[in-house]
KOLTIVEX-68177 format. One record per residue (C-alpha): residue number from 1; residue in one letter; chain; x, y, z. Coordinates in Angstrom, 3 decimals. Each point is the difference from the previous one (the first is absolute). Last residue first. Example, Ala and Ser with C-alpha at 12.3 -4.5 7.8 and 13.67 -1.06 7.14 Angstrom:
residues 2
<site pos="2" code="s" unit="A" c1="13.670" c2="-1.060" c3="7.140"/>
<site pos="1" code="a" unit="A" c1="-1.370" c2="-3.440" c3="0.660"/>
***
This chain:
residues 169
<site pos="169" code="a" unit="A" c1="13.395" c2="-8.715" c3="20.279"/>
<site pos="168" code="p" unit="A" c1="3.605" c2="0.150" c3="-1.022"/>
<site pos="167" code="t" unit="A" c1="0.828" c2="0.608" c3="-3.600"/>
<site pos="166" code="s" unit="A" c1="1.816" c2="-3.140" c3="-1.772"/>
<site pos="165" code="a" unit="A" c1="-3.253" c2="-1.499" c3="-1.286"/>
<site pos="164" code="s" unit="A" c1="-1.420" c2="3.514" c3="-1.052"/>
<site pos="163" code="l" unit="A" c1="3.367" c2="0.509" c3="-2.195"/>
<site pos="162" code="r" unit="A" c1="-0.197" c2="-2.959" c3="-1.782"/>
<site pos="161" code="l" unit="A" c1="-3.774" c2="-0.041" c3="-0.660"/>
<site pos="160" code="l" unit="A" c1="0.406" c2="4.222" c3="-1.096"/>
<site pos="159" code="q" unit="A" c1="2.578" c2="-1.227" c3="-2.359"/>
<site pos="158" code="t" unit="A" c1="-1.740" c2="-2.837" c3="-1.551"/>
<site pos="157" code="f" unit="A" c1="-3.038" c2="2.461" c3="-0.867"/>
<site pos="156" code="e" unit="A" c1="2.055" c2="2.214" c3="-1.429"/>
<site pos="155" code="a" unit="A" c1="1.778" c2="-2.470" c3="-1.973"/>
<site pos="154" code="r" unit="A" c1="-3.325" c2="-1.364" c3="-1.276"/>
<site pos="153" code="m" unit="A" c1="-1.468" c2="2.901" c3="-1.053"/>
<site pos="152" code="n" unit="A" c1="3.417" c2="1.048" c3="-2.061"/>
<site pos="151" code="t" unit="A" c1="-0.176" c2="-3.112" c3="-1.327"/>
<site pos="150" code="r" unit="A" c1="-4.205" c2="0.287" c3="-1.110"/>
<site pos="149" code="r" unit="A" c1="0.485" c2="3.677" c3="-1.178"/>
<site pos="148" code="t" unit="A" c1="3.227" c2="-1.454" c3="-1.991"/>
<site pos="147" code="q" unit="A" c1="-1.980" c2="-2.721" c3="-1.725"/>
<site pos="146" code="a" unit="A" c1="-2.950" c2="2.262" c3="-0.478"/>
<site pos="145" code="m" unit="A" c1="1.770" c2="2.611" c3="-1.643"/>
<site pos="144" code="l" unit="A" c1="2.181" c2="-2.345" c3="-2.173"/>
<site pos="143" code="i" unit="A" c1="-3.401" c2="-1.178" c3="-1.220"/>
<site pos="142" code="l" unit="A" c1="-1.120" c2="3.556" c3="-0.960"/>
<site pos="141" code="p" unit="A" c1="3.298" c2="0.282" c3="-1.819"/>
<site pos="140" code="a" unit="A" c1="-0.474" c2="-3.406" c3="-2.142"/>
<site pos="139" code="h" unit="A" c1="-3.654" c2="0.274" c3="-0.966"/>
<site pos="138" code="q" unit="A" c1="-1.456" c2="-3.165" c3="-0.272"/>
<site pos="137" code="l" unit="A" c1="-2.206" c2="0.543" c3="3.147"/>
<site pos="136" code="m" unit="A" c1="-0.221" c2="-3.853" c3="-0.127"/>
<site pos="135" code="t" unit="A" c1="3.244" c2="-0.091" c3="1.735"/>
<site pos="134" code="v" unit="A" c1="-1.492" c2="1.539" c3="2.878"/>
<site pos="133" code="d" unit="A" c1="-2.650" c2="-2.510" c3="0.574"/>
<site pos="132" code="h" unit="A" c1="2.599" c2="-2.910" c3="0.209"/>
<site pos="131" code="e" unit="A" c1="2.163" c2="1.802" c3="2.208"/>
<site pos="130" code="s" unit="A" c1="-3.177" c2="0.060" c3="1.972"/>
<site pos="129" code="w" unit="A" c1="-1.236" c2="3.115" c3="0.949"/>
<site pos="128" code="y" unit="A" c1="0.447" c2="1.575" c3="3.788"/>
<site pos="127" code="e" unit="A" c1="2.236" c2="2.647" c3="-1.129"/>
<site pos="126" code="l" unit="A" c1="-1.932" c2="1.023" c3="-3.338"/>
<site pos="125" code="t" unit="A" c1="-3.178" c2="0.872" c3="2.527"/>
<site pos="124" code="d" unit="A" c1="-2.943" c2="-2.009" c3="0.780"/>
<site pos="123" code="y" unit="A" c1="-0.307" c2="0.985" c3="3.675"/>
<site pos="122" code="s" unit="A" c1="-1.162" c2="-2.137" c3="3.151"/>
<site pos="121" code="l" unit="A" c1="-1.392" c2="0.427" c3="3.450"/>
<site pos="120" code="p" unit="A" c1="-1.547" c2="3.489" c3="-1.510"/>
<site pos="119" code="i" unit="A" c1="0.301" c2="2.600" c3="2.377"/>
<site pos="118" code="s" unit="A" c1="-2.699" c2="1.212" c3="2.018"/>
<site pos="117" code="t" unit="A" c1="0.765" c2="-1.622" c3="3.629"/>
<site pos="116" code="i" unit="A" c1="2.629" c2="2.640" c3="-0.115"/>
<site pos="115" code="f" unit="A" c1="-2.044" c2="2.723" c3="-0.886"/>
<site pos="114" code="v" unit="A" c1="-1.690" c2="-0.950" c3="3.156"/>
<site pos="113" code="s" unit="A" c1="2.844" c2="-0.657" c3="2.155"/>
<site pos="112" code="w" unit="A" c1="1.585" c2="3.563" c3="-0.756"/>
<site pos="111" code="k" unit="A" c1="-0.113" c2="1.020" c3="3.412"/>
<site pos="110" code="s" unit="A" c1="1.301" c2="-3.211" c3="1.015"/>
<site pos="109" code="k" unit="A" c1="-1.077" c2="-1.736" c3="3.282"/>
<site pos="108" code="q" unit="A" c1="-2.770" c2="-1.794" c3="-2.274"/>
<site pos="107" code="g" unit="A" c1="2.802" c2="-2.506" c3="-0.817"/>
<site pos="106" code="m" unit="A" c1="3.398" c2="0.759" c3="0.991"/>
<site pos="105" code="q" unit="A" c1="1.719" c2="-2.583" c3="-2.296"/>
<site pos="104" code="r" unit="A" c1="-1.741" c2="2.026" c3="-2.976"/>
<site pos="103" code="e" unit="A" c1="2.045" c2="3.181" c3="1.230"/>
<site pos="102" code="l" unit="A" c1="3.259" c2="-2.118" c3="0.012"/>
<site pos="101" code="l" unit="A" c1="-0.852" c2="-1.128" c3="-3.436"/>
<site pos="100" code="l" unit="A" c1="-0.636" c2="3.318" c3="-1.668"/>
<site pos="99" code="h" unit="A" c1="3.127" c2="1.429" c3="2.000"/>
<site pos="98" code="l" unit="A" c1="2.149" c2="-2.974" c3="-1.569"/>
<site pos="97" code="a" unit="A" c1="-1.416" c2="0.674" c3="-3.593"/>
<site pos="96" code="l" unit="A" c1="0.354" c2="3.546" c3="0.278"/>
<site pos="95" code="i" unit="A" c1="3.869" c2="-0.174" c3="0.981"/>
<site pos="94" code="q" unit="A" c1="0.263" c2="-2.407" c3="-2.454"/>
<site pos="93" code="r" unit="A" c1="-1.180" c2="2.430" c3="-2.825"/>
<site pos="92" code="e" unit="A" c1="1.691" c2="2.943" c3="1.139"/>
<site pos="91" code="c" unit="A" c1="3.365" c2="-2.097" c3="-0.104"/>
<site pos="90" code="l" unit="A" c1="1.786" c2="-1.542" c3="2.477"/>
<site pos="89" code="h" unit="A" c1="3.790" c2="0.302" c3="0.358"/>
<site pos="88" code="e" unit="A" c1="2.936" c2="-2.235" c3="0.674"/>
<site pos="87" code="g" unit="A" c1="3.679" c2="0.549" c3="1.581"/>
<site pos="86" code="v" unit="A" c1="-0.772" c2="-2.644" c3="2.746"/>
<site pos="85" code="d" unit="A" c1="-0.739" c2="2.346" c3="2.704"/>
<site pos="84" code="r" unit="A" c1="-2.088" c2="2.316" c3="-2.313"/>
<site pos="83" code="a" unit="A" c1="-2.605" c2="-3.115" c3="-0.759"/>
<site pos="82" code="r" unit="A" c1="0.093" c2="-0.475" c3="4.143"/>
<site pos="81" code="a" unit="A" c1="-0.860" c2="3.577" c3="0.149"/>
<site pos="80" code="m" unit="A" c1="-2.878" c2="0.088" c3="-2.722"/>
<site pos="79" code="l" unit="A" c1="-1.160" c2="-3.161" c3="1.952"/>
<site pos="78" code="a" unit="A" c1="-0.303" c2="1.746" c3="3.433"/>
<site pos="77" code="l" unit="A" c1="-1.316" c2="3.252" c3="-2.196"/>
<site pos="76" code="v" unit="A" c1="-3.020" c2="-2.439" c3="-0.692"/>
<site pos="75" code="e" unit="A" c1="-0.402" c2="-1.464" c3="3.250"/>
<site pos="74" code="a" unit="A" c1="0.019" c2="3.558" c3="1.516"/>
<site pos="73" code="s" unit="A" c1="-2.681" c2="0.825" c3="-2.081"/>
<site pos="72" code="q" unit="A" c1="-0.110" c2="3.903" c3="-0.965"/>
<site pos="71" code="l" unit="A" c1="1.879" c2="-0.424" c3="-2.540"/>
<site pos="70" code="a" unit="A" c1="-2.568" c2="-1.488" c3="-1.846"/>
<site pos="69" code="t" unit="A" c1="-2.508" c2="2.849" c3="0.472"/>
<site pos="68" code="d" unit="A" c1="2.642" c2="1.812" c3="-2.041"/>
<site pos="67" code="a" unit="A" c1="0.448" c2="-2.868" c3="-2.622"/>
<site pos="66" code="s" unit="A" c1="-3.553" c2="0.507" c3="-0.572"/>
<site pos="65" code="m" unit="A" c1="-3.390" c2="-1.639" c3="1.022"/>
<site pos="64" code="l" unit="A" c1="-2.631" c2="2.971" c3="-0.749"/>
<site pos="63" code="l" unit="A" c1="-2.654" c2="1.077" c3="2.525"/>
<site pos="62" code="h" unit="A" c1="1.588" c2="2.458" c3="1.973"/>
<site pos="61" code="q" unit="A" c1="1.097" c2="1.543" c3="-3.349"/>
<site pos="60" code="p" unit="A" c1="-3.917" c2="0.927" c3="-0.581"/>
<site pos="59" code="i" unit="A" c1="-1.166" c2="-1.535" c3="-3.249"/>
<site pos="58" code="s" unit="A" c1="-1.253" c2="2.460" c3="-2.823"/>
<site pos="57" code="i" unit="A" c1="-2.191" c2="-1.312" c3="-3.002"/>
<site pos="56" code="i" unit="A" c1="-0.651" c2="1.617" c3="-3.568"/>
<site pos="55" code="t" unit="A" c1="1.321" c2="3.453" c3="0.621"/>
<site pos="54" code="e" unit="A" c1="-1.801" c2="2.161" c3="-2.672"/>
<site pos="53" code="g" unit="A" c1="2.956" c2="1.318" c3="-2.705"/>
<site pos="52" code="e" unit="A" c1="-2.220" c2="-0.647" c3="-2.680"/>
<site pos="51" code="a" unit="A" c1="-3.762" c2="-0.192" c3="1.419"/>
<site pos="50" code="i" unit="A" c1="-1.161" c2="-3.879" c3="0.664"/>
<site pos="49" code="a" unit="A" c1="-3.311" c2="-0.756" c3="-1.488"/>
<site pos="48" code="r" unit="A" c1="-1.837" c2="-2.076" c3="2.252"/>
<site pos="47" code="m" unit="A" c1="0.745" c2="-3.553" c3="1.738"/>
<site pos="46" code="a" unit="A" c1="3.246" c2="-0.761" c3="-1.081"/>
<site pos="45" code="v" unit="A" c1="1.186" c2="-3.501" c3="0.540"/>
<site pos="44" code="m" unit="A" c1="3.141" c2="-1.119" c3="1.677"/>
<site pos="43" code="g" unit="A" c1="2.091" c2="-3.543" c3="-0.133"/>
<site pos="42" code="r" unit="A" c1="-0.063" c2="-3.253" c3="1.178"/>
<site pos="41" code="c" unit="A" c1="-0.194" c2="-3.059" c3="-2.002"/>
<site pos="40" code="g" unit="A" c1="-2.912" c2="-2.749" c3="0.648"/>
<site pos="39" code="s" unit="A" c1="0.805" c2="-0.867" c3="-3.431"/>
<site pos="38" code="a" unit="A" c1="-3.344" c2="-0.227" c3="-2.239"/>
<site pos="37" code="a" unit="A" c1="-1.930" c2="2.583" c3="2.791"/>
<site pos="36" code="c" unit="A" c1="2.732" c2="2.223" c3="0.062"/>
<site pos="35" code="l" unit="A" c1="-0.015" c2="1.480" c3="3.576"/>
<site pos="34" code="a" unit="A" c1="-0.184" c2="3.740" c3="1.021"/>
<site pos="33" code="p" unit="A" c1="1.306" c2="2.230" c3="2.717"/>
<site pos="32" code="r" unit="A" c1="-1.963" c2="3.569" c3="-0.708"/>
<site pos="31" code="c" unit="A" c1="0.733" c2="3.330" c3="-1.851"/>
<site pos="30" code="p" unit="A" c1="-1.346" c2="3.504" c3="-0.234"/>
<site pos="29" code="m" unit="A" c1="0.855" c2="-0.051" c3="4.259"/>
<site pos="28" code="d" unit="A" c1="-2.970" c2="1.133" c3="2.071"/>
<site pos="27" code="r" unit="A" c1="0.708" c2="-2.159" c3="2.989"/>
<site pos="26" code="a" unit="A" c1="3.132" c2="1.436" c3="0.395"/>
<site pos="25" code="v" unit="A" c1="2.931" c2="-2.541" c3="2.006"/>
<site pos="24" code="g" unit="A" c1="0.582" c2="1.704" c3="3.178"/>
<site pos="23" code="h" unit="A" c1="0.487" c2="-3.134" c3="2.386"/>
<site pos="22" code="s" unit="A" c1="-4.029" c2="-0.896" c3="0.142"/>
<site pos="21" code="f" unit="A" c1="0.018" c2="-0.151" c3="-3.748"/>
<site pos="20" code="a" unit="A" c1="2.523" c2="-2.231" c3="-0.345"/>
<site pos="19" code="w" unit="A" c1="-1.148" c2="-2.292" c3="2.841"/>
<site pos="18" code="e" unit="A" c1="-3.736" c2="-0.190" c3="-1.635"/>
<site pos="17" code="l" unit="A" c1="1.851" c2="-0.581" c3="-3.602"/>
<site pos="16" code="l" unit="A" c1="2.155" c2="-2.875" c3="1.618"/>
<site pos="15" code="q" unit="A" c1="-3.352" c2="-1.585" c3="2.005"/>
<site pos="14" code="r" unit="A" c1="-1.853" c2="0.237" c3="-3.410"/>
<site pos="13" code="e" unit="A" c1="2.744" c2="-1.806" c3="-2.040"/>
<site pos="12" code="g" unit="A" c1="0.004" c2="-2.553" c3="3.122"/>
<site pos="11" code="h" unit="A" c1="-3.540" c2="-0.643" c3="0.384"/>
<site pos="10" code="t" unit="A" c1="-0.134" c2="-0.397" c3="-4.255"/>
<site pos="9" code="a" unit="A" c1="-0.434" c2="2.763" c3="-2.505"/>
<site pos="8" code="a" unit="A" c1="-2.819" c2="-0.514" c3="-2.442"/>
<site pos="7" code="g" unit="A" c1="-2.099" c2="3.645" c3="1.177"/>
<site pos="6" code="d" unit="A" c1="2.709" c2="2.511" c3="0.800"/>
<site pos="5" code="w" unit="A" c1="3.072" c2="-1.988" c3="-1.330"/>
<site pos="4" code="p" unit="A" c1="-0.843" c2="1.460" c3="-3.652"/>
<site pos="3" code="l" unit="A" c1="-0.247" c2="-2.209" c3="-2.463"/>
<site pos="2" code="w" unit="A" c1="2.500" c2="-0.240" c3="-3.409"/>
<site pos="1" code="i" unit="A" c1="-1.483" c2="-1.615" c3="-2.915"/>
***
């Protein structure tokens, strides 16, 4: 059962919705953020019938954290320059992760602070499964995909740590 945030939302979830509405997200959208009662997963639930071709949700560009907004950060640009200096490249996922961490570090001074505090502290995606749990999938292509994703994520994280450690503050 998916429950719309409207009535059963936590204080943080209500804050996020109010922040979104106050920054241009339409209140009359046909979908609302929702929580799955059984798993606690987040999603969207239709609040009424949705016509073919109707916009479900529209989020103003200025509310999105993206590679473009990351490139407005001097710290992100400095780390990208450091990577180039040593013949390396940062992927978009690394740039966005760095951007998110830097904005989180700013606390309430970040324009995205309400959004950032709403992000779950942990995830249950393949990258975080133990090797034992991955092998329980019992499907070789899926096991390989999970192992590859975990290896890539660790390599990207290690690269960011190494470059951060060698970048002057």
